[in-house]
N, C-alpha and C positions, 0 to 999 in steps of 0.2 A: 576646413570643411571638407576639403578633398579627402582628407584621410578617413572621414566618417562613410563618405561615399564609397571608396574603394573598400573599406571594411564590409560594408553591406553587399557590395557585387560579390566579392570573394566568398562570403558567408553562403550567398544564394547559389553560387557555383559549385561550392562544395556539398551543399545539401542535395544538389541534383546529381553530382557525379560521384562522389567518394561516400557518401552514407550508404550502408547497406540497410535498406528498409525490409522490415518481415513481409512475409508473403500473407494472404488473407487467412489460410489455415493456420500459419503460425501465430498470427495476431488472436484468432479465436482460441487456439490453445492455450495461449499466455493468459488470455483473459479468464479462461475457466480455472486455471491453476490459482490465479489470483483470488478469484471468488470463493474457491473451495478453502484456500488458506485463511481468509478473512472470516468465513464462518467458522472454521475450526477455532482460530484465536478468540472469536468472539464468545463462543461457547464454553472455552476454558476460563476466560475472564469471568463469565456468568456464574460457572460453577465455583470458582474461587471466591467470588463476592457472595454467593449463597452460604459456603462454608464459613466465611468470616462472620457473616451476619448471625448464623446460627450458633456458632460458638461464642459470639459477644452476647446473645441473648442468654445463653447459658450461664455465662459468667456472671452477668447482670442479676439473673434470677438467684444465684447463690448469694449474692451481696445484699439482696433487698429483703 
C-alpha cells in the first residue's frame, strides 16, 4: 500500500512541477484547429458517402 501512496504523491508532484501546461490562448488556438479539422474530415466523409451512394444507385439501375 505504501507504493501506491508514493506513486500518487509523485504523480501529483510531477503534474505540478514538470508538466508544461498550455496557456489559455494556446488552448483556444488548438481547440479551433481541432474543430476545423473535424469539420473538414466530416465533410470529406460525407462527400465520399454521397459519391458511393450515387455510384451504387447508378450500378443498381443498370442491373434492374
